[in-house]
ZADO-145096 format. One record per atom (N, C-alpha, C, O): x, y, z. Coordinates in steps of 0.2 Angstrom, whole numbers, plus 5000, padded with zeros to 4 digits. Example, Ala and Ser with C-alpha at 12.3 -4.5 7.8 and 13.67 -1.06 7.14 Angstrom:
BEGIN
506649725039/506249785039/506649845039/507149835042/506449895035/506849955036/506450005039/506750065040/
***
This chain:
BEGIN
529557065756/530257045755/530256975752/529856925753/530756975748/530856905744/531356865748/531956895750/531256805749/531656765752/532156735747/532056705742/532856735749/533356715745/533556645748/533656635754/533656595744/533956535746/534656545747/535056555742/534856525753/535656535754/535856465754/535556415758/536356445751/536656385751/537056375757/537556405759/536856325761/537256305767/537756255765/537756215761/538356265769/538856225768/538656155770/538256135775/538856105766/538756035767/539156005773/539656025774/538755965777/539055935783/539255865781/538855835778/539855845782/540055785780/539855735785/539955745791/539555675783/539255625788/539855585790/540355565786/539855565797/540355525799/540355455796/540855425795/539755435793/539655365790/540055375783/540355325781/540155425780/540455435774/541255425775/541555395771/541455455781/542155455782/542355375784/542855355782/541955345788/542055275789/542055235783/542455185783/541655245779/541555205772/542255215768/542455175765/542455275768/543155295765/543755255768/544155225764/543755255774/544255225778/544255145777/544755115775/543655115777/543555045776/543755025769/544054975768/543555075764/543755055757/544555055756/544755015753/544855105760/545555105759/545855045762/546355025760/545655025768/545854965771/545754905767/546254865766/545254895764/545054835759/545554845753/545854785752/545654895750/546154905745/546854885747/547154855743/547054915753/547654895755/547754825757/548354795755/547354795759/547354715761/547454685754/547754635753/547054705749/547054665743/547754675739/547954625737/548054735740/548654745737/549154705741/549654675737/549154705747/549654665751/549554595750/550054555749/548954565749/548854495748/549154475741/549454425740/549054515736/549254505729/549954525727/550154505722/550254565731/550954585730/550954645726/550454665723/551554665725/551754725721/552154695715/552554655716/552154725710/552554715704/552954775703/552654825701/553654765703/554054825701/554154825693/553954775690/554354885690/554354885683/554854825680/554754805674/555354805684/555754755681/555554685682/555854635681/554954675685/554654615686/554854575692/554754515693/555254605697/555554575702/555254595709/555554595714/554654605709/554254625715/554054565719/554354515719/553654585724/553554535730/553154475726/553254415729/552754485722/552354435718/552854385715/552754325716/553354405712/553854365709/554254325714/554354265713/554354355720/554754315725/554254265728/554554205729/553654275728/553154225731/553154165726/553054105729/553154175720/553154125715/553754075716/553654015714/554254105718/554854065718/554954025725/555353985726/554454035730/554553995736/554353925735/553953905730/554653885739/554453815739/553753795740/553453835743/553653725739/552953705741/552853705748/553253705752/552253715750/552053715757/551553665758/551053655754/551653615762/551153565763/550953555770/551353565775/550353545772/550053535778/549753465779/549353445775/550053425783/549853355784/549253355788/549053405792/548853305787/548253295791/548353295798/548853265800/547953325802/548053325809/548553385812/548553405818/548853415807/549353475809/548853535812/549153575816/548253535810/547853595812/547553585819/547253635822/547653525822/547453515828/547753555834/547353585838/548353575833/548753615838/548453685838/548453715843/548153705832/547953775831/547153775832/546853825832/546853715834/546153715836/545753695829/545153705829/546153675824/545753665817/545553595817/545153585812/545753545821/545553485820/545953445814/546353485811/545753385812/545953355807/545653385800/545053395800/546053395795/545853425789/546253385784/546853365785/546053385777/546453355772/547053395771/547053455772/547553355768/548153385767/548053435761/547753425756/548453495761/548353545756/549053555754/549553565758/549153565747/549853575744/549753635739/549353635735/550153685740/550153735735/550553715729/551053675729/550253725723/550553705717/551153745716/551253805717/551653705713/552353735712/552253785706/551853765701/552653835705/552553885700/552953845694/553453815695/552653845688/552953815682/553453865679/553253925678/554053835677/554553885674/554253895667/553953865664/554453955665/554353975658/554653925653/555153895654/554353915647/554553865642/555353875640/555653825639/555553935640/556253955638/556753925643/557353915642/556553915649/556953885655/556953805655/557153775660/556553775650/556453705651/556753675644/556553695639/557253635645/557553595639/557153535638/557153495642/556953525631/556553455630/556953425624/557153455619/557053355625/557353315619/556753265617/556453235621/556653265611/556153215608/556553155605/556953165601/556353095607/556553035604/555952995600/555452985604/556052985594/555552945590/555652875591/556152845590/555152845594/555152765595/554752735589/554652675590/554552765584/554052735579/554452735572/555052755572/554152705567/554352705561/554152765556/554352765550/553852815559/553652875556/554252925555/554552945560/554552925549/555152965548/555053035549/554553065547/555553065553/555453145554/555053165560/554953225561/554653115563/554153135568/554553175574/554253225577/555153155576/555453185582/555653255580/555553305584/555853265574/556053335571/555453375571/555553435572/554953355568/554253395568/554053415575/553853475576/554053365580/553853385586/554353435590/554153475593/554953425588/555453475591/555353545588/555453585592/555253545582/555053615579/554453645582/554453705583/553953605583/553353625587/553453655593/553253705595/553853615597/554053635604/554453705604/554353745608/554953705599/555353765598/554853825597/555053885599/554353815593/553853865591/553453895597/553253945597/553453845602/553153865609/553653895614/553453905620/554253915611/554753945615/555153895620/555453915624/555053825619/555453785623/556153775621/556253785615/556653775625/557353755623/557353685621/557053645624/557653665615/557553595613/558253575611/558753605609/558353505612/558953475610/558853445604/558253445601/559353415601/559253385594/558853325595/558853285599/558353315590/557953255590/558353195588/558853195585/558053135591/558453075590/557953015589/557353025590/558152955588/557752895588/557952855594/558452855597/557452805596/557552765602/557152705601/556652695597/557352655605/557052585605/556852575612/557152615617/556352535614/555952505609/555352545606/555252595609/555052515601/554452555598/553852555604/553652505606/553652615605/553152625609/552452645606/552452675601/551952615609/551252635606/551052705609/550752745606/551152715616/550952775619/551552815621/552052795623/551552885620/552052925621/552152935628/551652925632/552752935630/552952945637/553353015638/553753035634/553153055643/553453115645/553853105651/553553105656/554453105651/554953085656/555253155659/555453195655/555253165665/555553225668/556053205674/556053155677/556553255674/557053245680/556753275686/556253315685/557053255692/556753285698/556653355698/557153395696/556053375700/555953445701/555653485695/555453535695/555453435690/555153465683/554553435681/554353425676/554153405686/553553375685/553053425682/552653405678/552953475685/552453525683/552653545676/552153555672/553253555674/553453575667/553353525662/553153535657/553453455664/553253405660/552553395659/552353385653/552153415664/551453415663/551253475658/550753465654/551553525658/551453585654/551653565647/551253575642/552153525646/552353495639/551853455637/551653455631/551653405641/551153355639/550453395637/550153375631/550253445640/549653475638/549753515631/549353515627/550353545630/550553575624/550553535618/550353555613/550653465619/550753425613/550153375613/550053325609/549653385618/549053345618/549153275620/548753235618/549653265625/549753195627/549353195634/549253245637/549153135635/548753125641/549153135648/549753125647/548853155653/549253175659/549553115662/550053115665/549253055661/549552995664/550252975660/550552925662/550353005654/551052995651/551653025654/552153015652/551453065659/552053105662/552253055668/551953035673/552953045668/553252995673/553953025674/554253055670/554253005680/554953025682/555452985677/555252935675/555953025675/556452995671/556752935675/557052945681/556852875673/557152815677/557852825678/558152865674/558152795683/558852795684/559252775678/559852805677/559052725675/559352705668/558952735663/558452695660/559052795660/558552825655/558652785649/559152765647/558052785645/558052755638/558552785633/558752755629/558652855634/559152885630/559552935634/559352945640/560052955632/560453005636/560053075635/559953105630/559853095641/559453165641/559853225639/559653275637/560553215639/560953275637/560853335640/560853385637/560653335647/560553395650/559853425650/559653475653/559453385646/558753405646/558353385652/558553345656/557853435654/557453415660/556853375658/556553345663/556653375652/556053335650/556253295643/556553325639/556153235643/556253185638/555553165635/555153135639/555453165629/554853145626/555053085622/555353085617/554753025624/554852965620/554152955616/553652935618/554252975610/553752985605/553452925603/553852885600/552852905605/552552845603/552052855597/551952905594/551752795594/551352795588/550752835589/550452865584/550552845596/549852885597/549952955595/549452995593/550552985595/550653055593/551153065587/551253125585/551453015585/551953025580/551653045573/552053085570/551053035572/550753055565/550353115566/550053135561/550253135572/549753185574/550053255572/549653305572/
***
């Protein structure tokens, strides 16, 4: 007699089931942590970006048993360029520099006001921002290759009328001819 190999039904290992469940849990946690995006872009992730800064001061972790730890601050979400109005004021003798920079910023999708001239003549460009727009001013500075230290709050008595702009660029000689 010839022996026939009969295929036996496979038995599923309990370890395989546990691995599948663990994988599903990990994927679920990942999705929950990173949020959902709906087709219109108004999902949970978009809502999280709009939340205010959260700051933990040193020592706050002591009540939870964490002891003293350095302060941590979540970075604020930067508004898109189209939601930031920028005005450029030329403080140099380089004719048309404010207009050229305004055109550059418009090409980067920033809303722009009319370019203007201002006194006094500055050697170093200043990026001035209204309250709540520091991150956007930093993004503008990076876009025009201005140093980070050029970003400053708009003074109570601004050098020009910001005309509703959230960011004012006082264009200095360092970037006027660039």
